[in-house]
N, C-alpha and C positions, 0 to 999 in steps of 0.2 A: 504493499500500500504506500500511497506518496501523502504526507501532510503538506496541506497549503495554509499559511497564515497571512494576516495582513491589519494592520494597526488601522482602525478607524472607529468612529463613534457610530454606534448602531441608533435604531430609531427610538430606544426609551432614554437617550443620553448617556448610557452608561459607556466606559470606555475598556474595550479589552487590549491588553499590552500583548506585544509579541510573545513575553515570557509565560503569560497566563494562557493564551491560546497553545502555545506548545505542551503546557504541563497538562491540560484537559484533554488533547488530543493523544498524548503519551498514555495518560491513565486509561482512555478508552482501550487503545491497542493492548495494553497489558490484559485488560479485563477479558477482551476477545481474542487473545493469543495471536495478535496481528504482528507482522513485522514491519518497522517503518523504513521502507526504502532510503527516502531523503524527507528532509523539511524544505519546502520551497517558500521564501521568505520575500514578501512586497512590503519591507516596513517603510518606505519612503516614498509609495505609490498613491495617490490620492483616488477616492472613489471615482471623482470626475474625469481623471486621466485616462489616456489609452494604455494598456498594458502591453507595451510592443518590445520590442527585442531588446535583449539582456536583461529583461525582469525576470523575476522568478515564474511568474505565470507561463512566460515565453518557454523558458527552461522545460517546466513541468510537462507542456504540450509536447516538446519535441522528444522528453523521456518516455513520454506515454505512447508514442508513435514507433520508439524504439523497442518497445514491448517490456519496458523495466517494471512496470506495474500496470493493474487492472482496475485499480480502486483509489478514488480520491478522497480524503477525510478533513473537514473543517469544522471549527465550533458551531457555525451556524451557515445557511446561504447568503447572508449578507457577506460573509468574508470573502466566499468563494465566488459569487457571481454579481455583476451589476447591469446587466443587461440580457435579453433574451439571444442575442447574438451569441454571446458567450457560452450560454446554455445549448444553444444547437451545436456548438462545436465540441462540447462533451459528449451529446446525443451521437453526433456523428463517428466520434472516435470510440463510441461503446464503453466508454467507462461507467462502472458504478460509483454513486456520490453517496457518502455517508456522513452525516453530523453527529455532532454529541448527542441531540436530542432525537435521533432517529437516522433511520436510512431512508433514502430515495432510490429506487429501483428504475433507472433511465429507460429499460428496455420494455418496459410496461407502460400501458397507455395512462393508468392511474398515476405512476409515478412522475411520468413526463408532464402530465398536466398541473400536478401539484408543483414541481419545479418552474414550471413556465409562470405560473401566479406569483411565486415568489419573486422570480427575477424581475416581472414586469412591475410588481410594488417596487423593488429596490430602483429601477429605472425612473418610475415615476417621484419618488422621493429625491433622486439625484438632480432631476430636471427643476423641479419645484426648489430645491434649495438654490441651483443656478439663477432661478428668475427672482428669489427674494434676495439674493447678493447684488443681482444688477439694479434692484430696485433700491437697496441701501446704499449702493455705491452714488447712485443718481443723487439721493438726498443729502448724502454727505458733501457732493460737490456745490449743491445748490447752497448748503449751508456754510461752505468753504472750510470743509476738513478734509484732508486728505482722504484716499479711498484705499490705499494701499494697506496692506497688513504687514509688509515689510519695514524693516528700520531703514528710514532713508539716510544715505551717508552724509554726514554734516548735523545730524540730529537724533536724540533719543527715540525711541518708540513712541513716548508720549509728546514729542515734538520741542523738546528742550534742546537748546542750541549745545552742540559738542566743540569746542572753542577750536581744539586741534584740527579735528575735520574742517568746520567752517574755513579755517585759514587755508586748509590745501584745496578746498574748494575754489576760494579766491584766487590763489597761486595759479589753479587750471586754467581759469578765465583768464588772467592776465598773460599767462605764458602763448596762451592759444591766439589771443587778440593782440599781443606785443609786435614791437617794431624792431628785430626781427621776432617772428613767431616761432615757436616750437613745435614741431609735429606731433600728431597725437600720440603715436608710438613712445617719442620722446617723454611727453606727459605721463603715458601709461608708466614708463621705465621710473620716473621721479616718485610715482605715488607709490608704486609697489617696493622702490627702494627705502622709502620712508616707513614702511611698514604697514601702511594704510590697506583696508580690506573694503570689499564691495559690501552692502547691503546683506548679500547672502552669502558673507563670510569669506568668499575666495578672493584671489589676486585679481587686480584689475586687468582686463582685457582692452584691445583696441575698441571693440564696440561697445565696452562698460564705460570708457572716457567718452564716447560719442554720445551715448545714452545721457551722461551727466550733464555735458554741455547743452546738450538740447532740452534738457528737464526744465519747464517751466516754474517747478515748486521753488528752485534754488531764487527766482526774481519774485515771489510770493504769489503764485498763481498756481491753480489746478486745471490740468487739461483732461476735456473729454475726448480722447484719440479718434473716436469715430466722427464726431462732428469737427472737432477742432477748435470749439469753444473754450474759452478761457474762464475762469472763475477766481476772483481774489481771496486768498486764504483769510480768515476771520479770528479774530481774537488775537492772544499772545502766543501763541503755538505756533511753530514752523515758520518762524520770522525769516524775511527775505536775506540771503547771503550777500547777493549781487543785485545791483540796480535791473530795471527793467530794459533799459538801452544796451547793457552790458551783455544780457541774454538773449536780446532780439539780435544783436550785432554777430553773437557766437552762431545763432541758428542761421543768419545769413551767410557767415562763411562757410559753416557745413555744407549748405544747398550748393554754395558756389564752388566748392570741393568737389561735390559729386557731379556738376556739369562740367568742370573742367576736366576731371578724369575721364568724363566720357568722350571727351574731344581729342586729348593727348596726353593722359595719364600713364602708367603702366599697362604694358599690353595685356589685355583681358586674355583669360586662359579657357572662358567656356562659353559656351555657345550663344547666351542670351546676355551676358554681362553688358550694361551699358547700352543693350539693342531692347531687350523686353521692355514692357511698360507696366508700370503698377494702375491695375484699373480703378484705385480710389481718387488718386493725385497725378496719375499721368508721368510720375517721375521714373526715370531709368532703373532696372534692377540691376543689383550687385549680387556677386557670389558671396555666400559665408557657410556657416555651418550650425545647426541647431544643436540645443542640448544634449542630446544623444550621437552628437558628432557625424550626424548624417550630412551629405551636401546639400545646400538649399540655395534658392534665389529669394532675395527679399527686396522689399522698397527700400531705393536706395534716399530716401528723403526722410519719411518717417517710420513707424513700426506697424504700417498697415497690413501687410503679409508676409509670410513666409512659407515657401513652397519646396517640397523635395525638388531636387535639380534632377536627377535620372529620368523618371517618368515624363518630366515636361520637355526635355531633350529628346526624348523617346516620339513623343508627339510631334515635337517642332520637325525633325529630320524626316517623319513620315509624311508630313504635309509638302515638305519642301520636295522631297523626291518625287511624289504622286502629281506634284505642280509640273515638274520637269519633265516628266513622262507624258504629259497630255499633248495633243497633236498640235495645239496652236501655242506649244511654249516657245517656236521661234520668234513668232510676231511679238510675244510678250518681253522678251530680252533684246530684241534689236537694239543696238545703241541708236539714241535720238540724237540727231545734231540741232544744235540751237546755237548757231553765231550771231544771231541778232539779240541775245540777251545783254541788256544794259546792265553792267556790273559797276560803272561808276557811280550811279546814283545811290544803289545799296550800300556801297562801300564807304561813302561819304555819311550816311545815316549812321552806320555802324560807328563809325568813328565818332560821332557826335555823341551816341549814346554812351558809349566807355568813358568818355571826358564826363558825360553828367553823372555818372555813376562816382567816379572819383570826386566831384565836386559835393554829392550828397551825402557820401559816405563818413566826413568828418562830423557832420551834424548829429550823428547818433550819440556822441560823447555830451551833446549840448542837453543837459534839462530842460531847457525852455521850449525846445522844439517837439513838435507834434510827431511822436516816435512811429505811430502807425501809419502816419501818412507816409512818411518818408521810406517806411521799410517797403511798403506796398508798391512805391513807384519804383524804388530799386529792383523788385522782384518784375515788374512789367517790363521794366528795361533790358532785364536780362532775358525774360522770355522773347522779347522782339530780336534782341540780339541772336538768339537761337533759330528764329523764323529767317533772318537775313542768311545765316550761314546755311540753312537750309536750301534757300533758293541760289545760292552762289555754288552749289554740288555741280560737279561735272557729269552731265548726265550722258555724255558720249562713252562712258565707261561702263561696260557690263561684263561681270564676272560671269553671269549666266551667259552671255553669248560666247565667250571664250570656251568655257565648259562644253558647248553643245555644237562648236565649231564642226567636228566631224560626226555627229549624229544626224542620220538620214531623216529628214521630217516626215517622208511617206511611210517609214517602217511602223509596225506594229506597235500598240501601246509595251505589250510584253517584251518585245526586244528592246525599246528604247528604254525600258525600266532596266534590264539587266546591265545596258551601258552606262546609264545614267548612275546606278550604283556603285559601279566600278570606279567612276571618277569620281564620285563623290568620296569615296574611301582614300583615294590616293591623295585629296587636298589637305593643306595644313588648316589648322583650326581658325588662320587669320581669314583665309579664304571662304572656309564655311559660313564664318560669320559675315562675311561681306555679300554672300550668296543669300543668306538668311535675310539681311536687311534690304536686300534688292528686289526680294519675292513676295515676302510676306511682313506684315505687322502682328506682333505677338503682344498680347494684352492678358495678365494673370488677375483675375477677380479676388478679392478677400474672401474668406471662407464665411458659409453662413452660419448663422446660431445652430448650435446643436450637430454640426458636423464633425464626424470622427476619422474619416477617411480622405484619400485622393481622390478629387472629383474631376473627371476631365471636361466636364460641362464649363468648369471656372476658368480653362484654358481657352481664349477666344484667338483662333488663329486666321487673320483676314488677308486675302491676296491684296498686295500692291496693284495700282494700276498705273503704267508708265504714261 
């Protein structure tokens, strides 16, 4: 038999510790003369979180498939199951489920019905808890109280200032906005060298420093990230550590760094880096990893979305190969000749915009100036510069045309597909990225409430029209 334990509150509000659960399960095993093959522990997995790769649940399922045991024992169904999907997994594997207060035989209709009802109740309670949390967070924002349960770096959990950490926050903003400014990596190194830890008790990463610099709480505001609305902190708790002008200047610089990286930064190593778009704010995507060390794409502007990289790349490659195998693809990738394009006027406008940005930026340090109006104006100027850059692209160059130069247009789609696939595999990443950018627009939408798995419908791949 296998023992499964997980720390969580049950419906009555009692707390089963891991040690108590193991003790109860072992007592039952001794009474029934059962041998415990292994105890699978998910002490740090919340009931609302997916029990994915590397968790005790995942290891238990793999060992069951390997035939190490045929029965799973837990103190009660709440510890073992949180959804009917997990129940169906156990049913399909033919496992017997036993709890401390009784056995459930999943091979019978009665046992399956009982287990299904218990799993459905657990799922209902999980979703109700999430809805209550959302409502509570909304109330706290409106009352000017931070919604996070984590201790924010710079304050105690109750919102009292920690002088040493507050000074580190001020130094991070000053270093980032100084002249010359320090890189985010250097700021990360300085924070770690000084012995500071993040709110979760780990060393600072590059992403953690970006989050610190973009966090409006340091300027006395609570942000609802879904809508972008700011709520002033009320009372004497969580007092601002930097001025609103300083925070807005840091956010503007972070956004500008993303834009410049998309144009000329380090050579991207992944298919959609700086090419794909966030469906929430239209910012370009950047490559990253999630908490489970899985490769991902995330919004390069805010924390609107994170999506596993590999399945997205598979979808994009399939869309591009299908498009390149189409009968009319030669017309699509034929280079356009536009010698009549007037480049003088756009270049003149671009130069004027850059000069205007340089003139406006110093006003952010002036407390008498309307900060919001200035930052909005800077944002519009940057947006117009990007539009001008797009109009000045040389449309006479086509990676697709080069790739299809010796592919016979009248050939059957199956034959074209085979040739195109072989050519695609021979391309380096830079050319693959150029081809994707030439043929399609990829937009990733944020997940929907209650979503628990990869949804291909949230990946929008739309053909470009030349």
